[in-house]
PANU-732680 format. One record per residue (C-alpha): residue in three letters; chain; residue number from 1; x, y, z. Coordinates in nm, 2 decimals, padded with zeros to 4 digits. Last residue first. Example, Ala and Ser with C-alpha at 12.3 -4.5 7.8 and 13.67 -1.06 7.14 Angstrom:
BEGIN
R,code,unit,pos,x,y,z
R,SER,A,2,01.37,-00.11,00.71
R,ALA,A,1,01.23,-00.45,00.78
! end
This chain:
BEGIN
R,code,unit,pos,x,y,z
R,ALA,A,199,03.95,06.99,09.89
R,ARG,A,198,03.77,07.20,09.63
R,ALA,A,197,03.54,07.02,09.38
R,GLN,A,196,03.61,07.14,09.02
R,THR,A,195,03.32,07.31,08.86
R,ILE,A,194,03.22,07.16,08.52
R,SER,A,193,02.88,07.01,08.58
R,ALA,A,192,02.79,07.27,08.85
R,LEU,A,191,02.84,07.54,08.58
R,ILE,A,190,02.58,07.38,08.36
R,PHE,A,189,02.32,07.34,08.64
R,ASP,A,188,02.38,07.70,08.77
R,ALA,A,187,02.34,07.84,08.42
R,SER,A,186,02.02,07.64,08.35
R,TYR,A,185,01.88,07.73,08.69
R,ARG,A,184,01.94,08.11,08.67
R,ARG,A,183,01.80,08.16,08.32
R,TRP,A,182,01.53,07.90,08.39
R,THR,A,181,01.39,08.08,08.70
R,GLU,A,180,01.40,08.43,08.55
R,LEU,A,179,01.22,08.31,08.23
R,GLY,A,178,00.96,08.11,08.42
R,GLU,A,177,00.89,08.39,08.67
R,VAL,A,176,00.85,08.65,08.40
R,SER,A,175,00.62,08.41,08.22
R,THR,A,174,00.69,08.28,07.87
R,THR,A,173,00.81,07.93,07.98
R,ASP,A,172,00.49,07.89,08.18
R,MET,A,171,00.57,07.68,08.49
R,GLY,A,170,00.55,07.32,08.60
R,ALA,A,169,00.91,07.24,08.50
R,LEU,A,168,00.80,06.93,08.31
R,ALA,A,167,00.49,07.07,08.14
R,SER,A,166,00.65,07.41,08.06
R,THR,A,165,00.96,07.23,07.93
R,SER,A,164,00.76,07.00,07.70
R,TYR,A,163,00.55,07.28,07.55
R,GLY,A,162,00.83,07.54,07.53
R,ASN,A,161,01.06,07.33,07.32
R,THR,A,160,01.25,07.60,07.12
R,PHE,A,159,01.23,07.87,07.39
R,TRP,A,158,01.32,07.69,07.71
R,GLY,A,157,01.54,07.47,07.49
R,THR,A,156,01.77,07.77,07.46
R,THR,A,155,01.97,07.72,07.78
R,LEU,A,154,01.99,07.35,07.78
R,LEU,A,153,02.06,07.30,07.41
R,ALA,A,152,02.32,07.58,07.40
R,ALA,A,151,02.50,07.43,07.70
R,ALA,A,150,02.50,07.08,07.56
R,ALA,A,149,02.64,07.19,07.23
R,LEU,A,148,02.90,07.42,07.40
R,PHE,A,147,03.02,07.14,07.62
R,LEU,A,146,03.04,06.89,07.34
R,ARG,A,145,03.25,07.14,07.13
R,PRO,A,144,03.47,07.25,07.43
R,GLU,A,143,03.56,06.90,07.55
R,ILE,A,142,03.62,06.92,07.92
R,GLY,A,141,03.93,06.72,08.02
R,PRO,A,140,04.01,06.90,08.35
R,LYS,A,139,03.74,07.01,08.59
R,PHE,A,138,03.69,07.38,08.63
R,ASP,A,137,03.80,07.62,08.90
R,GLY,A,136,04.16,07.49,08.92
R,SER,A,135,04.31,07.81,08.77
R,GLU,A,134,04.44,07.62,08.47
R,ILE,A,133,04.10,07.44,08.41
R,GLY,A,132,03.91,07.77,08.44
R,ARG,A,131,04.14,07.95,08.19
R,GLN,A,130,04.10,07.65,07.96
R,LEU,A,129,03.72,07.66,07.99
R,VAL,A,128,03.71,08.04,07.91
R,LYS,A,127,03.94,07.98,07.61
R,GLY,A,126,03.72,07.69,07.49
R,ALA,A,125,03.40,07.90,07.52
R,LYS,A,124,03.54,08.17,07.28
R,ASP,A,123,03.70,07.92,07.05
R,ILE,A,122,03.39,07.71,07.02
R,MET,A,121,03.18,08.03,06.95
R,LEU,A,120,03.42,08.14,06.68
R,PRO,A,119,03.43,07.79,06.53
R,THR,A,118,03.05,07.80,06.49
R,SER,A,117,03.08,08.08,06.23
R,GLU,A,116,03.09,07.87,05.92
R,LEU,A,115,02.84,07.61,06.04
R,PHE,A,114,02.59,07.88,06.12
R,ARG,A,113,02.67,08.06,05.80
R,ASN,A,112,02.52,07.78,05.59
R,ARG,A,111,02.54,07.78,05.22
R,PRO,A,110,02.54,07.42,05.07
R,THR,A,109,02.20,07.35,05.23
R,ASP,A,108,02.11,06.98,05.24
R,HIS,A,107,01.74,06.97,05.33
R,GLY,A,106,01.52,06.75,05.56
R,GLY,A,105,01.66,06.81,05.91
R,HIS,A,104,01.78,07.16,05.80
R,TYR,A,103,01.42,07.27,05.75
R,ARG,A,102,01.28,07.13,06.07
R,ILE,A,101,01.56,07.28,06.28
R,GLY,A,100,01.52,07.61,06.09
R,GLU,A,99,01.15,07.62,06.17
R,GLN,A,98,01.22,07.57,06.54
R,ALA,A,97,01.49,07.84,06.53
R,LEU,A,96,01.26,08.08,06.37
R,LYS,A,95,01.00,08.01,06.63
R,GLY,A,94,01.25,08.07,06.91
R,LEU,A,93,01.41,08.38,06.75
R,LEU,A,92,01.09,08.58,06.69
R,PRO,A,91,01.06,08.71,07.04
R,ASP,A,90,01.42,08.85,07.04
R,ASN,A,89,01.52,08.96,07.38
R,CYS,A,88,01.46,08.62,07.55
R,TYR,A,87,01.62,08.43,07.27
R,GLN,A,86,01.94,08.64,07.28
R,ASP,A,85,01.91,08.65,07.66
R,PHE,A,84,01.95,08.27,07.70
R,PHE,A,83,02.27,08.23,07.50
R,GLN,A,82,02.40,08.55,07.66
R,ASN,A,81,02.33,08.41,08.01
R,LEU,A,80,02.55,08.11,07.92
R,LEU,A,79,02.83,08.34,07.80
R,ALA,A,78,02.80,08.56,08.11
R,ARG,A,77,02.80,08.24,08.33
R,MET,A,76,03.12,08.13,08.16
R,ALA,A,75,03.29,08.46,08.24
R,GLN,A,74,03.18,08.45,08.60
R,ALA,A,73,03.31,08.10,08.65
R,PRO,A,72,03.64,08.19,08.47
R,PRO,A,71,03.71,08.51,08.66
R,LEU,A,70,03.62,08.81,08.44
R,HIS,A,69,03.86,09.03,08.24
R,ASP,A,68,03.84,08.80,07.93
R,VAL,A,67,03.46,08.82,07.93
R,GLU,A,66,03.38,09.09,07.67
R,LEU,A,65,03.10,08.95,07.44
R,GLY,A,64,03.21,09.01,07.08
R,ALA,A,63,03.20,08.64,06.99
R,LEU,A,62,02.86,08.60,07.13
R,GLU,A,61,02.72,08.90,06.95
R,THR,A,60,02.88,08.80,06.62
R,HIS,A,59,02.75,08.45,06.67
R,ILE,A,58,02.39,08.55,06.71
R,ASN,A,57,02.40,08.81,06.43
R,GLN,A,56,02.56,08.56,06.18
R,SER,A,55,02.31,08.29,06.28
R,THR,A,54,02.02,08.54,06.21
R,GLU,A,53,02.16,08.64,05.88
R,ASP,A,52,02.21,08.28,05.77
R,LEU,A,51,01.86,08.18,05.88
R,VAL,A,50,01.71,08.47,05.68
R,ALA,A,49,01.92,08.38,05.38
R,VAL,A,48,01.80,08.02,05.42
R,PHE,A,47,01.44,08.14,05.42
R,LEU,A,46,01.51,08.35,05.10
R,GLY,A,45,01.65,08.05,04.92
R,GLU,A,44,01.36,07.84,05.03
R,LYS,A,43,01.12,08.09,04.89
R,SER,A,42,01.31,08.08,04.56
R,GLY,A,41,01.60,08.23,04.37
R,TYR,A,40,01.71,08.47,04.64
R,TYR,A,39,01.80,08.79,04.45
R,HIS,A,38,01.58,08.75,04.14
R,TYR,A,37,01.31,08.58,04.34
R,VAL,A,36,01.28,08.89,04.56
R,LEU,A,35,01.27,09.11,04.25
R,GLN,A,34,01.00,08.90,04.09
R,LYS,A,33,00.78,08.93,04.40
R,THR,A,32,00.79,09.31,04.34
R,VAL,A,31,00.90,09.56,04.59
R,GLY,A,30,00.72,09.77,04.84
R,VAL,A,29,00.86,09.63,05.16
R,GLU,A,28,00.54,09.47,05.29
R,LYS,A,27,00.43,09.38,04.94
R,ALA,A,26,00.74,09.18,04.88
R,ILE,A,25,00.70,08.98,05.20
R,GLU,A,24,00.33,08.92,05.13
R,GLU,A,23,00.40,08.80,04.77
R,VAL,A,22,00.67,08.57,04.91
R,ARG,A,21,00.41,08.39,05.11
R,ALA,A,20,00.49,08.21,05.44
R,GLY,A,19,00.27,07.91,05.52
R,ALA,A,18,00.52,07.63,05.43
R,LEU,A,17,00.82,07.81,05.57
R,GLY,A,16,00.66,07.89,05.90
R,LYS,A,15,00.37,08.13,05.95
R,ALA,A,14,00.47,08.39,06.21
R,SER,A,13,00.85,08.33,06.22
R,PHE,A,12,00.86,08.30,05.84
R,GLU,A,11,00.67,08.62,05.79
R,GLU,A,10,00.86,08.83,06.04
R,ARG,A,9,01.20,08.71,05.91
R,ALA,A,8,01.08,08.77,05.56
R,ALA,A,7,01.01,09.14,05.65
R,ALA,A,6,01.35,09.18,05.80
R,LEU,A,5,01.52,09.00,05.50
R,VAL,A,4,01.34,09.22,05.26
R,ARG,A,3,01.43,09.53,05.45
R,SER,A,2,01.80,09.42,05.44
R,MET,A,1,01.78,09.39,05.07
! end
């Protein structure tokens, strides 16, 4: 069913949940609409499966990022850049995330891999923060969950809220200049908020 999920990802990203058609997804991969419904139950069930797979991939990549050998500030910058780069390297991710936000805002989904795999990301960021606190690079008392939530919103907002950020920043969020500027600025801004002032 990986081909079905890949086709569904394209369809949902392009047309949203309301506009997507299971018939088109099935046709794209050469299966019947009935087979898709058999495995996923409904269009919403298929959409949640796409969100789950996407969340799993994002978190697996983040959890697997090798940063333990880096000094704390470099390690945290690598994590922050990874947040950004995942969206930058996957042109469908921003639109899919927007649609997922809308969907989860109005639906209670019992199956949600994002919530299940979030502890992996919190643990990863928490260890880097703790190393930085112990070395004197980072301020003490940083709450990993709140930090991670703020960092994720700041880095990925360039992709999920392009209209507002383009207007406020005065540059196109999809341009090479815009992408390079926000990748650097967002990481600098977040690191500045946690860096311990030296005497």
